N, C-alpha and C positions, 0 to 999 in steps of 0.2 A: 097593608103598609106597615113597615117596620121602621121605627125611628132609631137613628144611629147618631152618635156624636159627630159633629163636623170634623173633618180632617184638620190637622194642625196647619198653620200658615208657616211655611219655610221661606226665609229671606236669605238670599245668598250674600255672604260677606267676602269670601274668597272662593271664586268659582272653581268647580270641578269641570271635567271635560264634557259632561252632559249639558252644561250651560255655556261655557266658553273655554276653549283650550288655552293652556298657559305653558310657558317654557319653564322647565325644571332643570337642575343639574342632576346627573345620575351616574352611577357606576354599577357594574356587575361584579367587580372585584372587591374583596373584603377591604374596607377602608381602615385607616389608622384610628386609634382610640380617640374619642372626642369628636367624631364625625358629626354628631347631632347638635353640637353647640353652635351658637350664632357666629362666634369668632373663627370657626374652622375655615381654612382656605380650601375651597372646592374648585379653584381655578383650573385644575387639570382634569376635572370631571367633564364628561360629555354633556351636551345640551340636547334636550328632547322635549317634544310636545306631549302633554298628558292626553289620554291615559296610556299606561304602559301595560302591555300584555299580548295575548295571542288572539287572532281573529276568530278562533273557534269558541271563544268564551261568550255565551249569550248575553246580550245587552251591553257589551263592552264597546266603548268608543275609543278605538285605538288611534293614538297619535304617533307612538313609538312602539314598534314591535319589540317584545321582550320574551325570550324563549329559554332563559337560563334558570338556575335554581334559586338565585337570590338577586335582589336589587335594592339599592340605597338611593334615596331621592332627597333633594334639598331645594327649597325655594324661599326667597326673601319676600316679605310683604309688609304693608302698612295698614293700619286700621283707620278707616274714615271716621268712625264713631267709637273711639276707644272706651267711652263710658258704657257701651253695650257689651264689652268683652266678657263680663260675668255671665252673660246669657248665651255665649257661643257654644256650639256643639260641632263635632266632626260631622262632615258629610262625606261618607266613604263607601266605596265598593272595593272589597278585598277578596281575592281568591289566590292565595290562602292567608296563612298567618301574617299578621302585620303589627308593628309597633309604630306609634306616631309620637313625635316629640315637638314641643313648642319651646323655643329658646333653650334647648338642651334638657328640658324636664319632660319625663314621660307623661304624655297626655292621655293615651289609651293603648291597651294591648288587645288585639283581636285574634281569636283562635278560629281555625277552620276557614270557611268561606261564607259570604252572605248572599252572593248571586245577584245583587242589585244594590243601588244606592240606598243608604239609610243614614239616619242621624244617630249619633252616639254621644253620650255625655263625655265631657273633658274633665279630667281630675283638677280639683281646686288648685293644687300646687302649680300646675302648668298654666292655668288661667291667670294666676297671680303674676306671672312673668311678662304678660303682654303689655305693650306700651304703644303709643301712637305711631312711632316709626321704628324701622330697623328690626322687625321680628323675623324669625326663621322657623319654618315648619320642615321637619325632617322625618323621613319614613323609611322603614326597613320592611321588606316583604319577602317571605319564603314560599317557594313552590315545591309541592311534593307529588301531586298527581292531578290529572284532568286539566281543565282550562286554567288559565292564569291571567290575573289582571289586578292592577292597583291604581286607584285614583282617589285623591283626597282634596276636599275643600273645607270651608268653614261656613256655618250658617247659624242664624237664630231660629228658634222654633217657638211659636206662640200658639197656645191652645185657643181656638176660636169659640166664643160663646154661641149658644144656639144649637139647633139640631138640623140635621139633613135628613130628608125623608127619602126612602128608597122603596120602589115598588117590587113586589115579589114577581119572579118570572111566571 
């Protein structure tokens, strides 16, 4: 028997499509400058259900098919427990390059693809912009080759004390 650390406890704050699909505003045409800020008017953007991508992408939960080279996404959200904002991480599946913004501030930049949902730290400057109501998450994803998919949520990640025991095969 080999002892391994227990996996972290991930608590969904803003669901991604693997938990519960949500409606986003999106465009596949280059938006005007400032598209990522909360005040930007995305009223003429289309609405679509997360996740965005092609059915050939392993593990993708397609709500809206996306087959172009680039996509821009926006979604408004509130925080039920704003005091936990400092503990938030991105919960993201990106294929391929992606930038994520919170209230207009770059939260994370992801290169390449990850091929599954994972948590990533959010830059402190972006976390500092979060408030109880009226937040905006904005995402830009670029496709270059192979499968394509983008889906983003927010979660808290807690390291669990104790050990998990695994049996060798």
